[in-house]
C-alpha positions in Angstrom: -22.4 9.9 31.0 -22.0 10.2 27.3 -20.0 8.3 24.9 -16.7 8.7 24.4 -17.6 8.5 19.8 -20.6 10.0 19.9 -21.4 11.5 17.0 -18.6 9.8 15.2 -19.0 7.8 12.3 -17.8 6.0 8.9 -19.3 4.9 5.8 -19.2 1.3 5.0 -16.7 1.9 2.7 -14.5 3.9 5.5 -15.2 0.8 7.7 -13.9 -1.6 5.8 -11.3 -0.3 5.4 -10.5 0.3 8.9 -10.4 -2.7 10.4 -8.2 -4.1 7.4 -5.9 -5.7 9.3 -7.3 -5.4 12.7 -7.2 -8.8 14.7 -10.6 -9.0 15.7 -13.2 -11.0 16.1 -16.5 -11.3 13.3 -19.0 -10.7 16.0 -17.0 -7.6 17.8 -16.3 -5.6 13.9 -20.4 -6.3 13.5 -20.9 -4.8 17.0 -18.0 -2.2 15.9 -20.1 -1.4 12.4 -23.2 -0.6 14.1 -21.9 1.5 16.3 -20.0 3.3 13.8 -21.8 3.1 10.3 -25.8 2.4 12.1 -25.5 5.0 14.6 -26.5 2.4 16.9 -25.5 3.3 20.7 -23.3 1.1 22.6 -25.5 0.9 26.0 -27.6 -0.6 23.2 -25.3 -2.6 21.8 -23.6 -3.7 24.5 -27.2 -5.4 26.5 -27.9 -6.8 23.3 -24.8 -8.8 23.3 -24.4 -8.9 26.8 -21.0 -7.4 26.7 -20.1 -4.1 28.5 -20.0 -0.9 27.2 -16.6 -0.8 27.4 -15.9 -4.0 25.5 -18.0 -2.5 22.8 -16.4 1.5 23.0 -12.3 -0.7 22.7 -13.0 -2.0 19.9 -15.0 1.3 18.4 -12.3 3.7 19.6 -9.5 0.9 17.9 -11.6 0.9 14.1 -11.8 4.9 14.7 -8.4 5.1 15.2 -7.1 3.1 12.5 -9.0 5.3 10.7 -7.8 8.2 11.1 -4.0 6.5 11.0 -4.4 5.6 6.9 -6.8 8.4 6.1 -3.8 10.6 5.2 -1.9 7.9 3.5 -1.6 8.9 -0.3 -3.4 6.4 -2.3 -0.3 4.8 -3.4 1.0 3.6 0.0 0.5 0.5 1.5 0.5 -1.1 4.8 2.2 -3.7 5.6 2.5 -6.3 8.0 6.3 -8.2 8.9 7.6 -10.6 11.4 11.2 -9.8 11.5 14.2 -9.8 13.9 14.7 -6.8 16.0 17.1 -5.3 14.2 16.2 -5.3 11.2 12.5 -3.8 12.2 14.4 -1.3 14.3 15.8 -0.1 11.0 12.7 -0.4 8.6 11.0 1.6 11.5 13.7 4.5 11.5 13.4 4.7 7.2 9.5 4.3 7.9 9.8 7.3 9.8 11.9 9.2 8.1 9.5 8.7 4.6 6.4 9.6 7.0 8.0 13.3 8.4 9.1 13.6 4.5 5.3 13.5 3.5 3.9 15.5 6.2 6.5 18.2 5.5 5.8 18.3 2.1 1.9 18.2 2.8 2.2 21.6 5.0 4.8 23.3 2.3 1.9 22.7 0.3 -0.7 24.0 2.4 1.3 26.8 3.5 2.4 27.9 -0.1 -1.7 27.1 -1.4 0.2 24.3 -4.0 -2.0 21.3 -5.1 -1.4 17.7 -3.1 1.2 15.8 -5.1 1.0 12.3 -6.0 3.3 9.9 -5.2 5.9 10.2 -1.6 7.1 13.7 -0.7 10.2 12.8 -2.7 8.3 12.0 -6.0 9.4 8.4 -5.6 7.4 5.3 -6.1 8.1 1.9 -5.0 10.7 2.9 -2.1 9.5 0.0 -0.1 
């Protein structure tokens, strides 16, 4: 059976950014790093660590998906984790979704017109949040 993330690799720098903020033991991070950065088979890692391949694959997938989610964000954007009341979280999430949609729309327009991507967010504002 082929591994789900066979052939998908990250540089050490990409990996360091992708794991930032994820709740994961250092052991699981090391195993996922061996798979994503060093290219070690998850089957081999699982046998050596006495874990199931699925456990390692789940962590590899979490990190890789986090990498994919972060790679399109402008450099000026920051990731923020909050613990707030539900009503505040819903308002913040709605605002964030609107800004992300605006950014994505601007990128599609720039690509369609062959323009160079702009700096900052789609509205040209910095520090909105």
